[in-house]
PASEBA-1860 file (N, C-alpha, C; in nm, 3 decimals):
! residues 151
1> MRDIIFKY> 0.075/-0.108/0.003/0.022/0.004/-0.008/0.078/0.121/-0.003 ~ 0.051/0.212/-0.073/0.141/0.348/-0.069/0.040/0.460/-0.027 ~ 0.108/0.553/0.049/0.018/0.671/0.095/0.114/0.763/0.104 ~ 0.056/0.883/0.082/0.100/1.039/0.095/0.003/1.100/0.198 ~ 0.088/1.159/0.291/0.016/1.237/0.406/0.045/1.371/0.389 ~ -0.027/1.463/0.435/-0.002/1.628/0.431/-0.045/1.654/0.582 ~ 0.044/1.718/0.666/0.007/1.776/0.774/0.085/1.921/0.796 ~ 0.035/1.995/0.882/0.098/2.119/0.941/0.130/2.146/1.057
9> KFIGNKKN> 0.230/2.237/1.093/0.260/2.292/1.214/0.332/2.413/1.227 ~ 0.284/2.508/1.267/0.322/2.655/1.283/0.357/2.694/1.429 ~ 0.466/2.769/1.453/0.482/2.834/1.571/0.399/2.969/1.568 ~ 0.304/2.985/1.664/0.237/3.099/1.661/0.093/3.092/1.572 ~ -0.004/3.163/1.559/-0.128/3.162/1.481/-0.102/3.208/1.336 ~ -0.058/3.107/1.261/-0.036/3.083/1.121/-0.112/3.008/1.035 ~ -0.229/2.952/1.088/-0.296/2.835/1.022/-0.343/2.889/0.893 ~ -0.367/3.020/0.862/-0.429/3.072/0.758/-0.325/3.021/0.641
17> KILPVRKL> -0.207/3.011/0.665/-0.066/2.990/0.560/-0.118/2.843/0.477 ~ -0.185/2.772/0.559/-0.195/2.631/0.487/-0.326/2.616/0.385 ~ -0.391/2.722/0.404/-0.523/2.738/0.295/-0.476/2.731/0.158 ~ -0.396/2.798/0.121/-0.365/2.793/-0.033/-0.299/2.672/-0.092 ~ -0.240/2.599/0.013/-0.179/2.449/-0.025/-0.276/2.351/-0.014 ~ -0.375/2.354/0.088/-0.489/2.251/0.074/-0.530/2.238/-0.082 ~ -0.568/2.331/-0.139/-0.603/2.298/-0.279/-0.504/2.234/-0.382 ~ -0.396/2.221/-0.327/-0.281/2.151/-0.419/-0.265/2.007/-0.382
25> YDRMKEIV> -0.317/1.976/-0.299/-0.281/1.829/-0.230/-0.294/1.752/-0.341 ~ -0.389/1.716/-0.422/-0.426/1.626/-0.529/-0.299/1.640/-0.619 ~ -0.292/1.754/-0.673/-0.164/1.769/-0.753/-0.025/1.723/-0.719 ~ -0.024/1.763/-0.598/0.115/1.695/-0.529/0.128/1.571/-0.524 ~ -0.002/1.491/-0.488/0.008/1.365/-0.482/0.043/1.323/-0.614 ~ -0.011/1.374/-0.734/0.022/1.331/-0.860/0.176/1.351/-0.896 ~ 0.225/1.469/-0.861/0.360/1.486/-0.896/0.458/1.379/-0.824 ~ 0.426/1.363/-0.684/0.505/1.268/-0.628/0.517/1.125/-0.691
33> NTVFENEK> 0.391/1.084/-0.714/0.371/0.959/-0.774/0.463/0.951/-0.916 ~ 0.440/1.031/-1.001/0.524/1.060/-1.122/0.659/1.055/-1.118 ~ 0.725/1.109/-1.019/0.863/1.156/-1.002/0.898/0.990/-0.956 ~ 0.845/0.950/-0.866/0.875/0.788/-0.830/0.849/0.696/-0.906 ~ 0.784/0.729/-0.994/0.741/0.629/-1.122/0.852/0.635/-1.212 ~ 0.884/0.744/-1.247/0.980/0.765/-1.361/1.119/0.749/-1.320 ~ 1.149/0.765/-1.187/1.306/0.741/-1.117/1.282/0.593/-1.075 ~ 1.188/0.512/-1.100/1.194/0.335/-1.074/1.210/0.328/-0.924
41> KEYSIVSF> 1.143/0.397/-0.850/1.150/0.386/-0.714/1.013/0.368/-0.653 ~ 1.014/0.254/-0.558/0.879/0.243/-0.476/0.886/0.294/-0.364 ~ 0.747/0.338/-0.317/0.758/0.386/-0.177/0.613/0.351/-0.098 ~ 0.625/0.331/0.021/0.519/0.309/0.087/0.427/0.430/0.176 ~ 0.532/0.515/0.223/0.455/0.613/0.302/0.567/0.725/0.273 ~ 0.512/0.853/0.223/0.569/0.984/0.242/0.482/1.087/0.304 ~ 0.527/1.134/0.414/0.448/1.257/0.494/0.504/1.388/0.463 ~ 0.443/1.474/0.411/0.488/1.620/0.411/0.429/1.694/0.514
49> LFCDNAYI> 0.498/1.763/0.610/0.470/1.849/0.716/0.508/1.995/0.633 ~ 0.401/2.090/0.623/0.421/2.222/0.595/0.415/2.287/0.737 ~ 0.519/2.394/0.706/0.535/2.456/0.852/0.571/2.611/0.823 ~ 0.630/2.679/0.917/0.676/2.829/0.908/0.846/2.803/0.921 ~ 0.889/2.919/0.902/1.023/2.931/0.908/1.103/2.911/1.083 ~ 1.004/2.926/1.159/1.044/2.925/1.312/1.050/2.762/1.338 ~ 0.949/2.683/1.274/0.939/2.546/1.337/1.050/2.463/1.245 ~ 1.068/2.514/1.113/1.183/2.443/1.016/1.326/2.465/1.079
57> RIINKKYL> 1.359/2.594/1.127/1.475/2.636/1.196/1.521/2.504/1.315 ~ 1.382/2.507/1.399/1.411/2.397/1.517/1.446/2.280/1.459 ~ 1.389/2.223/1.343/1.434/2.084/1.297/1.556/2.089/1.240 ~ 1.591/2.203/1.168/1.723/2.184/1.107/1.826/2.197/1.223 ~ 1.824/2.271/1.319/1.909/2.285/1.410/1.923/2.144/1.500 ~ 1.802/2.092/1.537/1.797/1.973/1.599/1.860/1.846/1.539 ~ 1.816/1.823/1.398/1.867/1.708/1.331/1.990/1.732/1.236 ~ 2.019/1.849/1.171/2.109/1.854/1.106/2.212/1.961/1.154
65> LHNYATDV> 2.193/2.021/1.288/2.312/2.077/1.357/2.340/2.242/1.252 ~ 2.216/2.279/1.190/2.215/2.419/1.110/2.126/2.508/1.161 ~ 2.186/2.589/1.227/2.085/2.716/1.310/2.044/2.807/1.221 ~ 1.970/2.759/1.117/1.901/2.862/1.015/1.777/2.778/0.960 ~ 1.697/2.876/0.906/1.547/2.828/0.830/1.618/2.785/0.691 ~ 1.528/2.688/0.632/1.567/2.645/0.497/1.457/2.616/0.443 ~ 1.427/2.577/0.304/1.298/2.542/0.249/1.268/2.403/0.292 ~ 1.344/2.321/0.283/1.300/2.158/0.302/1.408/2.109/0.361
73> VTFRYSEF> 1.360/2.003/0.449/1.432/1.919/0.503/1.383/1.788/0.500 ~ 1.463/1.670/0.444/1.390/1.562/0.406/1.451/1.441/0.484 ~ 1.365/1.368/0.542/1.416/1.239/0.621/1.363/1.111/0.568 ~ 1.484/1.039/0.493/1.433/0.901/0.466/1.468/0.790/0.558 ~ 1.365/0.720/0.575/1.415/0.614/0.701/1.441/0.471/0.652 ~ 1.419/0.452/0.516/1.445/0.330/0.459/1.550/0.363/0.364 ~ 1.688/0.389/0.407/1.786/0.458/0.353/1.845/0.351/0.228 ~ 1.858/0.215/0.262/1.912/0.122/0.185/1.834/0.018/0.116
81> YEPVEADV> 1.710/0.048/0.147/1.607/-0.056/0.082/1.479/0.021/0.023 ~ 1.425/-0.048/-0.036/1.283/-0.003/-0.098/1.161/-0.078/-0.011 ~ 1.047/-0.029/-0.018/0.992/0.076/-0.066/1.054/0.203/0.040 ~ 1.061/0.330/-0.017/1.079/0.428/0.063/1.001/0.490/0.146 ~ 1.029/0.511/0.273/0.944/0.584/0.394/1.025/0.703/0.416 ~ 0.943/0.808/0.439/1.014/0.940/0.445/0.910/1.041/0.516 ~ 0.976/1.135/0.572/0.903/1.257/0.635/0.972/1.376/0.533 ~ 0.899/1.484/0.494/0.948/1.591/0.435/0.889/1.703/0.483
89> VISLDMIQ> 0.978/1.780/0.538/0.929/1.928/0.617/0.955/2.034/0.517 ~ 0.856/2.113/0.482/0.866/2.212/0.385/0.822/2.355/0.462 ~ 0.900/2.475/0.438/0.884/2.591/0.518/0.781/2.661/0.404 ~ 0.671/2.706/0.443/0.587/2.782/0.356/0.650/2.921/0.354 ~ 0.708/2.967/0.458/0.756/3.112/0.473/0.855/3.105/0.371 ~ 0.938/2.998/0.336/1.074/3.008/0.257/1.029/2.990/0.118 ~ 0.883/2.914/0.097/0.862/2.911/-0.028/0.815/3.027/-0.081 ~ 0.752/3.110/-0.011/0.689/3.241/-0.040/0.813/3.334/-0.069
97> SNARKYNT> 0.913/3.324/0.012/1.031/3.417/-0.012/1.100/3.393/-0.131 ~ 1.119/3.270/-0.151/1.203/3.200/-0.261/1.123/3.218/-0.414 ~ 0.986/3.214/-0.392/0.894/3.254/-0.521/0.933/3.415/-0.574 ~ 0.938/3.494/-0.450/0.976/3.642/-0.484/1.103/3.638/-0.554 ~ 1.186/3.600/-0.462/1.356/3.584/-0.506/1.366/3.560/-0.649 ~ 1.307/3.453/-0.693/1.329/3.403/-0.816/1.221/3.408/-0.937 ~ 1.121/3.519/-0.893/1.044/3.577/-0.977/0.954/3.477/-1.047 ~ 0.877/3.396/-0.948/0.807/3.294/-0.993/0.692/3.299/-0.889
105> DFDNELFR> 0.561/3.194/-0.910/0.452/3.224/-0.817/0.470/3.117/-0.717 ~ 0.404/3.118/-0.603/0.406/3.030/-0.515/0.376/2.873/-0.527 ~ 0.294/2.874/-0.633/0.251/2.717/-0.654/0.376/2.636/-0.733 ~ 0.431/2.725/-0.833/0.544/2.681/-0.906/0.666/2.637/-0.783 ~ 0.699/2.732/-0.733/0.795/2.701/-0.621/0.781/2.585/-0.525 ~ 0.656/2.580/-0.486/0.604/2.483/-0.407/0.628/2.361/-0.469 ~ 0.578/2.337/-0.599/0.599/2.207/-0.678/0.738/2.162/-0.691 ~ 0.828/2.287/-0.714/0.973/2.254/-0.747/1.047/2.175/-0.630
113> IVIHSVLH> 1.000/2.232/-0.468/1.070/2.180/-0.361/0.994/2.042/-0.336 ~ 0.870/2.026/-0.368/0.811/1.881/-0.362/0.901/1.781/-0.442 ~ 0.928/1.814/-0.576/0.995/1.756/-0.679/1.147/1.728/-0.634 ~ 1.205/1.842/-0.591/1.327/1.837/-0.519/1.355/1.723/-0.420 ~ 1.248/1.731/-0.334/1.244/1.634/-0.228/1.249/1.476/-0.241 ~ 1.128/1.474/-0.354/1.139/1.315/-0.418/1.252/1.285/-0.490 ~ 1.323/1.382/-0.550/1.433/1.335/-0.620/1.520/1.290/-0.490 ~ 1.558/1.365/-0.393/1.646/1.324/-0.269/1.606/1.171/-0.239
121> LSGYNDVS> 1.489/1.154/-0.225/1.434/1.027/-0.176/1.455/0.919/-0.268 ~ 1.480/0.972/-0.399/1.509/0.868/-0.494/1.679/0.839/-0.541 ~ 1.737/0.904/-0.445/1.869/0.873/-0.455/1.976/0.990/-0.513 ~ 1.932/1.100/-0.546/2.004/1.212/-0.604/2.038/1.288/-0.492 ~ 2.152/1.360/-0.501/2.224/1.454/-0.424/2.252/1.584/-0.492 ~ 2.255/1.685/-0.402/2.296/1.838/-0.464/2.408/1.894/-0.394 ~ 2.513/1.834/-0.354/2.620/1.860/-0.297/2.726/1.939/-0.395 ~ 2.774/1.861/-0.483/2.861/1.917/-0.615/2.775/2.022/-0.693
129> KTEKKIMK> 2.852/2.062/-0.776/2.817/2.162/-0.877/2.737/2.068/-0.974 ~ 2.807/1.935/-1.040/2.750/1.870/-1.125/2.610/1.798/-1.081 ~ 2.618/1.781/-0.937/2.494/1.708/-0.886/2.381/1.813/-0.888 ~ 2.419/1.926/-0.847/2.310/2.050/-0.867/2.233/2.055/-0.991 ~ 2.317/2.055/-1.072/2.303/2.070/-1.213/2.207/1.974/-1.265 ~ 2.236/1.853/-1.236/2.140/1.726/-1.290/1.993/1.758/-1.199 ~ 2.009/1.788/-1.051/1.866/1.781/-0.997/1.809/1.918/-1.057 ~ 1.876/2.012/-1.091/1.792/2.145/-1.146/1.724/2.097/-1.286
137> NLEDYYLS> 1.806/2.026/-1.346/1.757/1.982/-1.487/1.634/1.873/-1.473 ~ 1.620/1.791/-1.381/1.539/1.700/-1.339/1.415/1.773/-1.279 ~ 1.428/1.865/-1.184/1.323/1.969/-1.147/1.241/2.036/-1.261 ~ 1.334/2.113/-1.346/1.287/2.165/-1.472/1.189/2.061/-1.549 ~ 1.239/1.963/-1.600/1.194/1.857/-1.657/1.043/1.814/-1.586 ~ 1.049/1.781/-1.483/0.901/1.755/-1.401/0.821/1.866/-1.403 ~ 0.869/1.992/-1.352/0.786/2.096/-1.356/0.718/2.135/-1.501 ~ 0.805/2.119/-1.597/0.748/2.121/-1.753/0.618/2.036/-1.771
145> RYADFLK> 0.615/1.916/-1.710/0.503/1.843/-1.738/0.392/1.875/-1.671 ~ 0.385/1.995/-1.574/0.274/2.048/-1.518/0.261/2.200/-1.549 ~ 0.319/2.226/-1.654/0.327/2.366/-1.691/0.187/2.425/-1.704 ~ 0.094/2.359/-1.770/-0.031/2.402/-1.803/-0.111/2.438/-1.688 ~ -0.082/2.355/-1.572/-0.172/2.357/-1.447/-0.096/2.484/-1.375 ~ 0.026/2.515/-1.397/0.089/2.647/-1.307/0.054/2.763/-1.382 ~ -0.003/2.773/-1.507/-0.031/2.887/-1.542/-0.155/2.946/-1.512
END
């Protein structure tokens, strides 16, 4: 059985931030399935937790020893075997900030980060320049498949 779960956690009263994301759940599930299928990876459960910068900073510091907010933190629990089991933590504050920074809209940036996290879960890294280029090209490829929806 395969499952994709969406949750949210905010520090303070910011629950209204999740409303624009809820309408995208079905499309995000479709994207996750497409990327895993094309990358020939099986998954059993992937949980997406949407949060703010304050919460992702706590996660980033606690588990990765980085004392700053980031757009996404991905935890794969089935490192050496399939099916993939994972938690993905995404900062909606950072998605909004990056959308402005890269002159794109919120939905496009959110989908890019979802794709990025699934590529990590599929075995891709982005440490070296070459790895970053490969991941960026794959992100662009998968985003192009949903271009009509993103207009």
